[in-house]
mmCIF file of the N, C-alpha and C atoms, coordinates in Angstrom:
data_MODEL
# 
_entry.id   MODEL 
# 
loop_
_atom_site.group_PDB 
_atom_site.id 
_atom_site.type_symbol 
_atom_site.label_atom_id 
_atom_site.label_alt_id 
_atom_site.label_comp_id 
_atom_site.label_asym_id 
_atom_site.label_entity_id 
_atom_site.label_seq_id 
_atom_site.pdbx_PDB_ins_code 
_atom_site.Cartn_x 
_atom_site.Cartn_y 
_atom_site.Cartn_z 
_atom_site.occupancy 
_atom_site.B_iso_or_equiv 
_atom_site.pdbx_formal_charge 
_atom_site.auth_seq_id 
_atom_site.auth_comp_id 
_atom_site.auth_asym_id 
_atom_site.auth_atom_id 
_atom_site.pdbx_PDB_model_num 
ATOM 1   N N  . MET A 1 1  ? 143.890 72.398 -18.667 1.00 0.00 ? 1  MET A N  1 
ATOM 2   C CA . MET A 1 1  ? 144.664 71.187 -18.625 1.00 0.00 ? 1  MET A CA 1 
ATOM 3   C C  . MET A 1 1  ? 143.732 70.021 -18.284 1.00 0.00 ? 1  MET A C  1 
ATOM 4   N N  . TYR A 1 2  ? 143.967 68.897 -18.911 1.00 0.00 ? 2  TYR A N  1 
ATOM 5   C CA . TYR A 1 2  ? 143.194 67.701 -18.597 1.00 0.00 ? 2  TYR A CA 1 
ATOM 6   C C  . TYR A 1 2  ? 143.831 66.975 -17.421 1.00 0.00 ? 2  TYR A C  1 
ATOM 7   N N  . ILE A 1 3  ? 143.020 66.596 -16.473 1.00 0.00 ? 3  ILE A N  1 
ATOM 8   C CA . ILE A 1 3  ? 143.499 65.790 -15.354 1.00 0.00 ? 3  ILE A CA 1 
ATOM 9   C C  . ILE A 1 3  ? 143.355 64.307 -15.694 1.00 0.00 ? 3  ILE A C  1 
ATOM 10  N N  . CYS A 1 4  ? 142.345 63.982 -16.508 1.00 0.00 ? 4  CYS A N  1 
ATOM 11  C CA . CYS A 1 4  ? 142.103 62.598 -16.924 1.00 0.00 ? 4  CYS A CA 1 
ATOM 12  C C  . CYS A 1 4  ? 141.827 62.580 -18.423 1.00 0.00 ? 4  CYS A C  1 
ATOM 13  N N  . ILE A 1 5  ? 142.781 62.043 -19.159 1.00 0.00 ? 5  ILE A N  1 
ATOM 14  C CA . ILE A 1 5  ? 142.646 61.979 -20.613 1.00 0.00 ? 5  ILE A CA 1 
ATOM 15  C C  . ILE A 1 5  ? 141.570 60.973 -21.014 1.00 0.00 ? 5  ILE A C  1 
ATOM 16  N N  . CYS A 1 6  ? 141.545 59.821 -20.364 1.00 0.00 ? 6  CYS A N  1 
ATOM 17  C CA . CYS A 1 6  ? 140.593 58.760 -20.732 1.00 0.00 ? 6  CYS A CA 1 
ATOM 18  C C  . CYS A 1 6  ? 139.140 59.235 -20.662 1.00 0.00 ? 6  CYS A C  1 
ATOM 19  N N  . ASN A 1 7  ? 138.837 60.053 -19.658 1.00 0.00 ? 7  ASN A N  1 
ATOM 20  C CA . ASN A 1 7  ? 137.467 60.534 -19.462 1.00 0.00 ? 7  ASN A CA 1 
ATOM 21  C C  . ASN A 1 7  ? 137.283 61.985 -19.887 1.00 0.00 ? 7  ASN A C  1 
ATOM 22  N N  . ALA A 1 8  ? 138.320 62.601 -20.430 1.00 0.00 ? 8  ALA A N  1 
ATOM 23  C CA . ALA A 1 8  ? 138.288 64.008 -20.855 1.00 0.00 ? 8  ALA A CA 1 
ATOM 24  C C  . ALA A 1 8  ? 137.805 64.925 -19.738 1.00 0.00 ? 8  ALA A C  1 
ATOM 25  N N  . ILE A 1 9  ? 138.391 64.755 -18.539 1.00 0.00 ? 9  ILE A N  1 
ATOM 26  C CA . ILE A 1 9  ? 138.043 65.589 -17.386 1.00 0.00 ? 9  ILE A CA 1 
ATOM 27  C C  . ILE A 1 9  ? 139.103 66.675 -17.251 1.00 0.00 ? 9  ILE A C  1 
ATOM 28  N N  . ARG A 1 10 ? 138.653 67.896 -17.333 1.00 0.00 ? 10 ARG A N  1 
ATOM 29  C CA . ARG A 1 10 ? 139.561 69.036 -17.174 1.00 0.00 ? 10 ARG A CA 1 
ATOM 30  C C  . ARG A 1 10 ? 139.772 69.333 -15.688 1.00 0.00 ? 10 ARG A C  1 
ATOM 31  N N  . GLU A 1 11 ? 140.887 69.969 -15.406 1.00 0.00 ? 11 GLU A N  1 
ATOM 32  C CA . GLU A 1 11 ? 141.227 70.308 -14.031 1.00 0.00 ? 11 GLU A CA 1 
ATOM 33  C C  . GLU A 1 11 ? 140.127 71.141 -13.378 1.00 0.00 ? 11 GLU A C  1 
ATOM 34  N N  . THR A 1 12 ? 139.564 72.095 -14.120 1.00 0.00 ? 12 THR A N  1 
ATOM 35  C CA . THR A 1 12 ? 138.514 72.940 -13.540 1.00 0.00 ? 12 THR A CA 1 
ATOM 36  C C  . THR A 1 12 ? 137.267 72.126 -13.183 1.00 0.00 ? 12 THR A C  1 
ATOM 37  N N  . GLU A 1 13 ? 136.896 71.180 -14.037 1.00 0.00 ? 13 GLU A N  1 
ATOM 38  C CA . GLU A 1 13 ? 135.748 70.308 -13.739 1.00 0.00 ? 13 GLU A CA 1 
ATOM 39  C C  . GLU A 1 13 ? 136.034 69.464 -12.506 1.00 0.00 ? 13 GLU A C  1 
ATOM 40  N N  . PHE A 1 14 ? 137.254 68.960 -12.421 1.00 0.00 ? 14 PHE A N  1 
ATOM 41  C CA . PHE A 1 14 ? 137.647 68.120 -11.302 1.00 0.00 ? 14 PHE A CA 1 
ATOM 42  C C  . PHE A 1 14 ? 137.591 68.903 -10.000 1.00 0.00 ? 14 PHE A C  1 
ATOM 43  N N  . ARG A 1 15 ? 138.132 70.112 -10.015 1.00 0.00 ? 15 ARG A N  1 
ATOM 44  C CA . ARG A 1 15 ? 138.122 70.944 -8.802  1.00 0.00 ? 15 ARG A CA 1 
ATOM 45  C C  . ARG A 1 15 ? 136.694 71.281 -8.369  1.00 0.00 ? 15 ARG A C  1 
ATOM 46  N N  . THR A 1 16 ? 135.834 71.606 -9.313  1.00 0.00 ? 16 THR A N  1 
ATOM 47  C CA . THR A 1 16 ? 134.446 71.924 -8.990  1.00 0.00 ? 16 THR A CA 1 
ATOM 48  C C  . THR A 1 16 ? 133.749 70.719 -8.373  1.00 0.00 ? 16 THR A C  1 
ATOM 49  N N  . ALA A 1 17 ? 133.943 69.550 -8.947  1.00 0.00 ? 17 ALA A N  1 
ATOM 50  C CA . ALA A 1 17 ? 133.319 68.336 -8.415  1.00 0.00 ? 17 ALA A CA 1 
ATOM 51  C C  . ALA A 1 17 ? 133.885 67.972 -7.048  1.00 0.00 ? 17 ALA A C  1 
ATOM 52  N N  . ALA A 1 18 ? 135.141 68.322 -6.812  1.00 0.00 ? 18 ALA A N  1 
ATOM 53  C CA . ALA A 1 18 ? 135.779 67.984 -5.541  1.00 0.00 ? 18 ALA A CA 1 
ATOM 54  C C  . ALA A 1 18 ? 135.142 68.711 -4.369  1.00 0.00 ? 18 ALA A C  1 
ATOM 55  N N  . LEU A 1 19 ? 134.513 69.832 -4.608  1.00 0.00 ? 19 LEU A N  1 
ATOM 56  C CA . LEU A 1 19 ? 133.921 70.607 -3.522  1.00 0.00 ? 19 LEU A CA 1 
ATOM 57  C C  . LEU A 1 19 ? 132.859 69.835 -2.752  1.00 0.00 ? 19 LEU A C  1 
ATOM 58  N N  . GLY A 1 20 ? 132.158 68.916 -3.407  1.00 0.00 ? 20 GLY A N  1 
ATOM 59  C CA . GLY A 1 20 ? 131.121 68.178 -2.704  1.00 0.00 ? 20 GLY A CA 1 
ATOM 60  C C  . GLY A 1 20 ? 131.268 66.681 -2.807  1.00 0.00 ? 20 GLY A C  1 
ATOM 61  N N  . ALA A 1 21 ? 132.491 66.205 -2.957  1.00 0.00 ? 21 ALA A N  1 
ATOM 62  C CA . ALA A 1 21 ? 132.659 64.788 -3.274  1.00 0.00 ? 21 ALA A CA 1 
ATOM 63  C C  . ALA A 1 21 ? 133.306 63.945 -2.187  1.00 0.00 ? 21 ALA A C  1 
ATOM 64  N N  . GLY A 1 22 ? 133.420 64.451 -0.992  1.00 0.00 ? 22 GLY A N  1 
ATOM 65  C CA . GLY A 1 22 ? 133.994 63.620 0.053   1.00 0.00 ? 22 GLY A CA 1 
ATOM 66  C C  . GLY A 1 22 ? 135.508 63.603 0.107   1.00 0.00 ? 22 GLY A C  1 
ATOM 67  N N  . CYS A 1 23 ? 136.159 64.441 -0.638  1.00 0.00 ? 23 CYS A N  1 
ATOM 68  C CA . CYS A 1 23 ? 137.598 64.669 -0.548  1.00 0.00 ? 23 CYS A CA 1 
ATOM 69  C C  . CYS A 1 23 ? 138.478 63.493 -0.948  1.00 0.00 ? 23 CYS A C  1 
ATOM 70  N N  . ASP A 1 24 ? 138.008 62.622 -1.815  1.00 0.00 ? 24 ASP A N  1 
ATOM 71  C CA . ASP A 1 24 ? 138.888 61.602 -2.368  1.00 0.00 ? 24 ASP A CA 1 
ATOM 72  C C  . ASP A 1 24 ? 138.614 61.459 -3.860  1.00 0.00 ? 24 ASP A C  1 
ATOM 73  N N  . ALA A 1 25 ? 139.610 60.961 -4.575  1.00 0.00 ? 25 ALA A N  1 
ATOM 74  C CA . ALA A 1 25 ? 139.506 60.878 -6.033  1.00 0.00 ? 25 ALA A CA 1 
ATOM 75  C C  . ALA A 1 25 ? 138.328 60.021 -6.466  1.00 0.00 ? 25 ALA A C  1 
ATOM 76  N N  . ALA A 1 26 ? 138.094 58.913 -5.781  1.00 0.00 ? 26 ALA A N  1 
ATOM 77  C CA . ALA A 1 26 ? 136.974 58.040 -6.143  1.00 0.00 ? 26 ALA A CA 1 
ATOM 78  C C  . ALA A 1 26 ? 135.645 58.780 -6.042  1.00 0.00 ? 26 ALA A C  1 
ATOM 79  N N  . GLY A 1 27 ? 135.501 59.602 -5.008  1.00 0.00 ? 27 GLY A N  1 
ATOM 80  C CA . GLY A 1 27 ? 134.280 60.381 -4.845  1.00 0.00 ? 27 GLY A CA 1 
ATOM 81  C C  . GLY A 1 27 ? 134.097 61.418 -5.934  1.00 0.00 ? 27 GLY A C  1 
ATOM 82  N N  . VAL A 1 28 ? 135.185 62.023 -6.371  1.00 0.00 ? 28 VAL A N  1 
ATOM 83  C CA . VAL A 1 28 ? 135.116 63.018 -7.442  1.00 0.00 ? 28 VAL A CA 1 
ATOM 84  C C  . VAL A 1 28 ? 134.709 62.350 -8.751  1.00 0.00 ? 28 VAL A C  1 
ATOM 85  N N  . TYR A 1 29 ? 135.340 61.229 -9.059  1.00 0.00 ? 29 TYR A N  1 
ATOM 86  C CA . TYR A 1 29 ? 134.975 60.507 -10.285 1.00 0.00 ? 29 TYR A CA 1 
ATOM 87  C C  . TYR A 1 29 ? 133.511 60.090 -10.251 1.00 0.00 ? 29 TYR A C  1 
ATOM 88  N N  . GLU A 1 30 ? 133.064 59.599 -9.102  1.00 0.00 ? 30 GLU A N  1 
ATOM 89  C CA . GLU A 1 30 ? 131.666 59.180 -8.971  1.00 0.00 ? 30 GLU A CA 1 
ATOM 90  C C  . GLU A 1 30 ? 130.725 60.364 -9.177  1.00 0.00 ? 30 GLU A C  1 
ATOM 91  N N  . ARG A 1 31 ? 131.073 61.485 -8.593  1.00 0.00 ? 31 ARG A N  1 
ATOM 92  C CA . ARG A 1 31 ? 130.247 62.697 -8.740  1.00 0.00 ? 31 ARG A CA 1 
ATOM 93  C C  . ARG A 1 31 ? 130.153 63.138 -10.200 1.00 0.00 ? 31 ARG A C  1 
ATOM 94  N N  . LEU A 1 32 ? 131.223 62.906 -10.949 1.00 0.00 ? 32 LEU A N  1 
ATOM 95  C CA . LEU A 1 32 ? 131.246 63.254 -12.369 1.00 0.00 ? 32 LEU A CA 1 
ATOM 96  C C  . LEU A 1 32 ? 130.607 62.177 -13.246 1.00 0.00 ? 32 LEU A C  1 
ATOM 97  N N  . GLY A 1 33 ? 130.228 61.062 -12.627 1.00 0.00 ? 33 GLY A N  1 
ATOM 98  C CA . GLY A 1 33 ? 129.635 59.964 -13.392 1.00 0.00 ? 33 GLY A CA 1 
ATOM 99  C C  . GLY A 1 33 ? 130.653 59.203 -14.217 1.00 0.00 ? 33 GLY A C  1 
ATOM 100 N N  . LYS A 1 34 ? 131.898 59.186 -13.753 1.00 0.00 ? 34 LYS A N  1 
ATOM 101 C CA . LYS A 1 34 ? 133.001 58.542 -14.475 1.00 0.00 ? 34 LYS A CA 1 
ATOM 102 C C  . LYS A 1 34 ? 133.706 57.544 -13.564 1.00 0.00 ? 34 LYS A C  1 
ATOM 103 N N  . ARG A 1 35 ? 134.575 56.735 -14.184 1.00 0.00 ? 35 ARG A N  1 
ATOM 104 C CA . ARG A 1 35 ? 135.451 55.826 -13.443 1.00 0.00 ? 35 ARG A CA 1 
ATOM 105 C C  . ARG A 1 35 ? 136.840 55.925 -14.031 1.00 0.00 ? 35 ARG A C  1 
ATOM 106 N N  . PRO A 1 36 ? 137.889 55.905 -13.179 1.00 0.00 ? 36 PRO A N  1 
ATOM 107 C CA . PRO A 1 36 ? 139.240 55.893 -13.721 1.00 0.00 ? 36 PRO A CA 1 
ATOM 108 C C  . PRO A 1 36 ? 139.413 54.659 -14.610 1.00 0.00 ? 36 PRO A C  1 
ATOM 109 N N  . GLN A 1 37 ? 140.075 54.835 -15.733 1.00 0.00 ? 37 GLN A N  1 
ATOM 110 C CA . GLN A 1 37 ? 140.238 53.710 -16.645 1.00 0.00 ? 37 GLN A CA 1 
ATOM 111 C C  . GLN A 1 37 ? 141.674 53.189 -16.627 1.00 0.00 ? 37 GLN A C  1 
ATOM 112 N N  . CYS A 1 38 ? 142.632 53.979 -17.044 1.00 0.00 ? 38 CYS A N  1 
ATOM 113 C CA . CYS A 1 38 ? 144.012 53.485 -17.066 1.00 0.00 ? 38 CYS A CA 1 
ATOM 114 C C  . CYS A 1 38 ? 144.706 53.703 -15.725 1.00 0.00 ? 38 CYS A C  1 
ATOM 115 N N  . GLY A 1 39 ? 144.224 54.649 -14.921 1.00 0.00 ? 39 GLY A N  1 
ATOM 116 C CA . GLY A 1 39 ? 144.769 54.896 -13.591 1.00 0.00 ? 39 GLY A CA 1 
ATOM 117 C C  . GLY A 1 39 ? 145.931 55.868 -13.529 1.00 0.00 ? 39 GLY A C  1 
ATOM 118 N N  . GLN A 1 40 ? 146.433 56.322 -14.673 1.00 0.00 ? 40 GLN A N  1 
ATOM 119 C CA . GLN A 1 40 ? 147.579 57.230 -14.652 1.00 0.00 ? 40 GLN A CA 1 
ATOM 120 C C  . GLN A 1 40 ? 147.247 58.590 -14.060 1.00 0.00 ? 40 GLN A C  1 
ATOM 121 N N  . CYS A 1 41 ? 145.991 58.954 -14.039 1.00 0.00 ? 41 CYS A N  1 
ATOM 122 C CA . CYS A 1 41 ? 145.584 60.260 -13.532 1.00 0.00 ? 41 CYS A CA 1 
ATOM 123 C C  . CYS A 1 41 ? 145.449 60.294 -12.014 1.00 0.00 ? 41 CYS A C  1 
ATOM 124 N N  . LEU A 1 42 ? 145.393 59.151 -11.375 1.00 0.00 ? 42 LEU A N  1 
ATOM 125 C CA . LEU A 1 42 ? 145.057 59.119 -9.952  1.00 0.00 ? 42 LEU A CA 1 
ATOM 126 C C  . LEU A 1 42 ? 146.064 59.853 -9.074  1.00 0.00 ? 42 LEU A C  1 
ATOM 127 N N  . ASP A 1 43 ? 147.354 59.779 -9.380  1.00 0.00 ? 43 ASP A N  1 
ATOM 128 C CA . ASP A 1 43 ? 148.336 60.511 -8.582  1.00 0.00 ? 43 ASP A CA 1 
ATOM 129 C C  . ASP A 1 43 ? 148.117 62.014 -8.703  1.00 0.00 ? 43 ASP A C  1 
ATOM 130 N N  . ASP A 1 44 ? 147.908 62.499 -9.915  1.00 0.00 ? 44 ASP A N  1 
ATOM 131 C CA . ASP A 1 44 ? 147.652 63.927 -10.114 1.00 0.00 ? 44 ASP A CA 1 
ATOM 132 C C  . ASP A 1 44 ? 146.334 64.334 -9.453  1.00 0.00 ? 44 ASP A C  1 
ATOM 133 N N  . ALA A 1 45 ? 145.339 63.481 -9.545  1.00 0.00 ? 45 ALA A N  1 
ATOM 134 C CA . ALA A 1 45 ? 144.046 63.773 -8.930  1.00 0.00 ? 45 ALA A CA 1 
ATOM 135 C C  . ALA A 1 45 ? 144.191 63.893 -7.415  1.00 0.00 ? 45 ALA A C  1 
ATOM 136 N N  . GLU A 1 46 ? 144.939 62.990 -6.815  1.00 0.00 ? 46 GLU A N  1 
ATOM 137 C CA . GLU A 1 46 ? 145.147 63.043 -5.359  1.00 0.00 ? 46 GLU A CA 1 
ATOM 138 C C  . GLU A 1 46 ? 145.927 64.297 -4.967  1.00 0.00 ? 46 GLU A C  1 
ATOM 139 N N  . ASP A 1 47 ? 146.887 64.696 -5.790  1.00 0.00 ? 47 ASP A N  1 
ATOM 140 C CA . ASP A 1 47 ? 147.629 65.935 -5.513  1.00 0.00 ? 47 ASP A CA 1 
ATOM 141 C C  . ASP A 1 47 ? 146.692 67.143 -5.524  1.00 0.00 ? 47 ASP A C  1 
ATOM 142 N N  . LEU A 1 48 ? 145.802 67.199 -6.505  1.00 0.00 ? 48 LEU A N  1 
ATOM 143 C CA . LEU A 1 48 ? 144.858 68.307 -6.573  1.00 0.00 ? 48 LEU A CA 1 
ATOM 144 C C  . LEU A 1 48 ? 143.942 68.338 -5.356  1.00 0.00 ? 48 LEU A C  1 
ATOM 145 N N  . LEU A 1 49 ? 143.641 67.183 -4.827  1.00 0.00 ? 49 LEU A N  1 
ATOM 146 C CA . LEU A 1 49 ? 142.722 67.103 -3.701  1.00 0.00 ? 49 LEU A CA 1 
ATOM 147 C C  . LEU A 1 49 ? 143.366 67.480 -2.372  1.00 0.00 ? 49 LEU A C  1 
ATOM 148 N N  . GLY A 1 50 ? 144.672 67.633 -2.352  1.00 0.00 ? 50 GLY A N  1 
ATOM 149 C CA . GLY A 1 50 ? 145.367 67.998 -1.111  1.00 0.00 ? 50 GLY A CA 1 
ATOM 150 C C  . GLY A 1 50 ? 144.788 69.240 -0.458  1.00 0.00 ? 50 GLY A C  1 
ATOM 151 N N  . ASP A 1 51 ? 144.517 70.273 -1.238  1.00 0.00 ? 51 ASP A N  1 
ATOM 152 C CA . ASP A 1 51 ? 143.949 71.507 -0.696  1.00 0.00 ? 51 ASP A CA 1 
ATOM 153 C C  . ASP A 1 51 ? 142.557 71.269 -0.139  1.00 0.00 ? 51 ASP A C  1 
ATOM 154 N N  . TYR A 1 52 ? 141.786 70.454 -0.837  1.00 0.00 ? 52 TYR A N  1 
ATOM 155 C CA . TYR A 1 52 ? 140.414 70.202 -0.417  1.00 0.00 ? 52 TYR A CA 1 
ATOM 156 C C  . TYR A 1 52 ? 140.352 69.336 0.838   1.00 0.00 ? 52 TYR A C  1 
ATOM 157 N N  . ARG A 1 53 ? 141.333 68.468 1.013   1.00 0.00 ? 53 ARG A N  1 
ATOM 158 C CA . ARG A 1 53 ? 141.347 67.617 2.205   1.00 0.00 ? 53 ARG A CA 1 
ATOM 159 C C  . ARG A 1 53 ? 141.473 68.447 3.460   1.00 0.00 ? 53 ARG A C  1 
ATOM 160 N N  . SER A 1 54 ? 142.348 69.438 3.447   1.00 0.00 ? 54 SER A N  1 
ATOM 161 C CA . SER A 1 54 ? 142.485 70.263 4.645   1.00 0.00 ? 54 SER A CA 1 
ATOM 162 C C  . SER A 1 54 ? 141.203 71.034 4.912   1.00 0.00 ? 54 SER A C  1 
ATOM 163 N N  . ALA A 1 55 ? 140.530 71.474 3.871   1.00 0.00 ? 55 ALA A N  1 
ATOM 164 C CA . ALA A 1 55 ? 139.250 72.163 4.058   1.00 0.00 ? 55 ALA A CA 1 
ATOM 165 C C  . ALA A 1 55 ? 138.202 71.204 4.605   1.00 0.00 ? 55 ALA A C  1 
ATOM 166 N N  . CYS A 1 56 ? 138.191 69.964 4.108   1.00 0.00 ? 56 CYS A N  1 
ATOM 167 C CA . CYS A 1 56 ? 137.240 68.959 4.599   1.00 0.00 ? 56 CYS A CA 1 
ATOM 168 C C  . CYS A 1 56 ? 137.494 68.651 6.066   1.00 0.00 ? 56 CYS A C  1 
ATOM 169 N N  . MET A 1 57 ? 138.743 68.499 6.408   1.00 0.00 ? 57 MET A N  1 
ATOM 170 C CA . MET A 1 57 ? 139.084 68.188 7.809   1.00 0.00 ? 57 MET A CA 1 
ATOM 171 C C  . MET A 1 57 ? 138.656 69.324 8.717   1.00 0.00 ? 57 MET A C  1 
ATOM 172 N N  . SER A 1 58 ? 138.811 70.552 8.269   1.00 0.00 ? 58 SER A N  1 
ATOM 173 C CA . SER A 1 58 ? 138.396 71.704 9.074   1.00 0.00 ? 58 SER A CA 1 
ATOM 174 C C  . SER A 1 58 ? 136.890 71.681 9.304   1.00 0.00 ? 58 SER A C  1 
ATOM 175 N N  . ARG A 1 59 ? 136.131 71.338 8.256   1.00 0.00 ? 59 ARG A N  1 
ATOM 176 C CA . ARG A 1 59 ? 134.672 71.264 8.382   1.00 0.00 ? 59 ARG A CA 1 
ATOM 177 C C  . ARG A 1 59 ? 134.250 70.153 9.324   1.00 0.00 ? 59 ARG A C  1 
ATOM 178 N N  . LYS A 1 60 ? 134.934 68.990 9.275   1.00 0.00 ? 60 LYS A N  1 
ATOM 179 C CA . LYS A 1 60 ? 134.586 67.858 10.126  1.00 0.00 ? 60 LYS A CA 1 
ATOM 180 C C  . LYS A 1 60 ? 134.873 68.183 11.588  1.00 0.00 ? 60 LYS A C  1 
ATOM 181 N N  . ILE A 1 61 ? 135.985 68.848 11.844  1.00 0.00 ? 61 ILE A N  1 
ATOM 182 C CA . ILE A 1 61 ? 136.345 69.210 13.209  1.00 0.00 ? 61 ILE A CA 1 
ATOM 183 C C  . ILE A 1 61 ? 135.354 70.220 13.767  1.00 0.00 ? 61 ILE A C  1 
ATOM 184 N N  . ALA A 1 62 ? 134.941 71.162 12.943  1.00 0.00 ? 62 ALA A N  1 
ATOM 185 C CA . ALA A 1 62 ? 133.997 72.191 13.376  1.00 0.00 ? 62 ALA A CA 1 
ATOM 186 C C  . ALA A 1 62 ? 132.603 71.613 13.658  1.00 0.00 ? 62 ALA A C  1 
ATOM 187 N N  . ALA A 1 63 ? 132.265 70.521 12.994  1.00 0.00 ? 63 ALA A N  1 
ATOM 188 C CA . ALA A 1 63 ? 130.928 69.925 13.146  1.00 0.00 ? 63 ALA A CA 1 
ATOM 189 C C  . ALA A 1 63 ? 130.770 69.174 14.410  1.00 0.00 ? 63 ALA A C  1 
# 
């Protein structure tokens, strides 16, 4: 499934990039070398990042 049609970013690519991107959509797009264009994907992108945010918070607390 595509998460971003404008940039042809698939969900799997987005999830992989999210692992090291600072846990926000802007960081994921930057890591992929892309920028949101129409913005319709941002809500879905933020939903996908929900799981990663809790993992990020756990890492920050542990550090």
